[in-house]
C-alpha positions as CSV (number, residue, x, y, z in Angstrom):
1,M,0.0,0.0,0.0
2,D,2.8,2.4,0.8
3,H,4.4,1.8,-2.6
4,G,1.1,3.0,-4.3
5,W,1.1,6.3,-2.4
6,G,4.7,6.9,-3.3
7,I,3.9,6.7,-7.0
8,F,1.0,9.2,-6.5
9,A,3.3,11.5,-4.6
10,V,5.9,11.4,-7.4
11,I,3.3,12.0,-10.1
12,G,1.8,14.9,-8.0
13,V,5.1,16.6,-7.5
14,G,6.0,16.2,-11.2
15,L,2.7,17.7,-12.3
16,A,3.1,20.6,-9.8
17,L,6.6,21.3,-11.2
18,L,5.3,21.1,-14.8
19,V,2.6,23.7,-14.0
20,R,5.1,26.0,-12.4
21,V,7.4,25.8,-15.4
22,I,4.5,26.6,-17.8
23,F,3.4,29.6,-15.8
24,S,7.0,30.8,-15.5
25,L,7.5,30.6,-19.3
26,R,4.3,32.5,-19.9
27,G,5.3,35.2,-17.5
28,N,8.7,35.5,-19.2
29,K,7.1,35.8,-22.6
30,R,4.9,38.6,-21.3
31,W,7.9,40.4,-19.8
32,E,9.9,40.1,-23.0
33,S,7.0,41.6,-24.9
34,E,6.7,44.5,-22.5
35,V,10.4,45.2,-22.6
36,S,10.3,45.1,-26.4
37,A,7.4,47.6,-26.5
38,D,9.1,49.9,-24.1
39,F,12.4,49.8,-26.0
40,D,10.6,50.5,-29.3
41,A,8.9,53.5,-27.7
42,A,12.2,54.8,-26.5
43,L,13.7,54.4,-29.9
44,M,10.8,56.4,-31.4
45,R,11.2,59.2,-28.8
46,M,14.8,59.6,-29.8
47,H,14.1,59.4,-33.5
48,I,16.3,56.2,-33.9
49,H,15.3,54.2,-37.0
50,S,18.3,51.8,-37.2
51,Y,20.9,50.9,-34.7
52,K,23.6,48.5,-33.8
53,F,24.0,47.0,-30.3
54,L,27.4,47.4,-28.7
55,V,26.1,45.9,-25.4
56,D,22.8,44.0,-24.9
57,R,22.5,42.5,-21.5
58,T,19.1,41.3,-20.3
59,V,18.2,39.5,-17.1
60,A,14.7,38.1,-17.1
61,P,12.8,38.2,-13.8
62,G,13.2,35.0,-11.8
63,Y,12.9,33.7,-8.2
64,E,16.4,34.8,-7.3
65,T,17.0,37.6,-9.8
66,S,15.5,41.0,-10.5
67,E,14.7,42.0,-14.0
68,A,17.1,44.3,-15.7
69,V,18.0,45.5,-19.2
70,Y,21.2,47.3,-20.1
71,R,21.9,48.3,-23.7
72,I,24.4,50.5,-25.4
73,L,23.7,51.3,-29.1
74,L,25.0,53.2,-32.0
75,D,22.3,54.8,-34.2
76,Q,22.0,55.6,-37.9
77,D,23.5,59.1,-37.3
78,G,26.5,58.0,-35.3
79,R,25.1,58.9,-31.9
80,Y,25.5,56.6,-28.9
81,F,22.8,55.8,-26.4
82,L,22.3,54.0,-23.1
83,Y,19.1,52.2,-22.5
84,M,18.4,50.9,-19.0
85,L,15.4,49.3,-17.4
86,V,15.2,48.0,-13.9
87,E,12.5,46.2,-12.1
88,G,9.3,48.2,-11.6
89,T,10.2,51.1,-13.9
90,T,9.9,52.1,-17.5
91,G,13.1,52.2,-19.5
92,L,15.4,55.2,-19.8
93,M,17.1,56.0,-23.0
94,T,19.8,58.7,-22.8
95,P,22.5,59.9,-25.2
96,I,26.1,59.3,-24.1
97,S,29.5,60.2,-25.4
98,K,31.3,58.0,-27.8
99,E,34.1,57.6,-25.3
100,R,31.7,56.4,-22.6
101,A,29.9,54.1,-24.9
102,L,33.1,52.5,-26.2
103,L,34.5,52.2,-22.7
104,A,31.4,50.5,-21.4
105,A,31.2,48.3,-24.4
106,K,34.9,47.2,-24.0
107,T,34.2,46.5,-20.3
108,N,31.3,44.2,-21.4
109,G,33.4,42.3,-23.9
110,Y,32.6,44.2,-27.2
111,K,35.3,44.0,-29.8
112,S,35.2,46.9,-32.3
113,E,35.4,46.2,-36.0
114,S,38.2,48.7,-36.7
């Protein structure tokens, strides 16, 4: 009789974990969609039509991590921008100098194409 309850317990725990994973994936998809919409709105406000990422670091929300997005980009006019989004806020896009952008990019492993 104990063996039968053990099987039910294993199946129950397995189903609970599966449900948790499904809801977590759905939440991450929603978060990614919200971040993308916020980033696109920031691009429009700054009149950026095309760009190249020098840094693109994204940390999705999790049980032990806070959500964060850190991006440095170069736009079609040769201007550099920093985009940051942290948990519970809307993203901030601000112009930065070329020197700052390249230093931050270098610190984050970017290799220039020169």
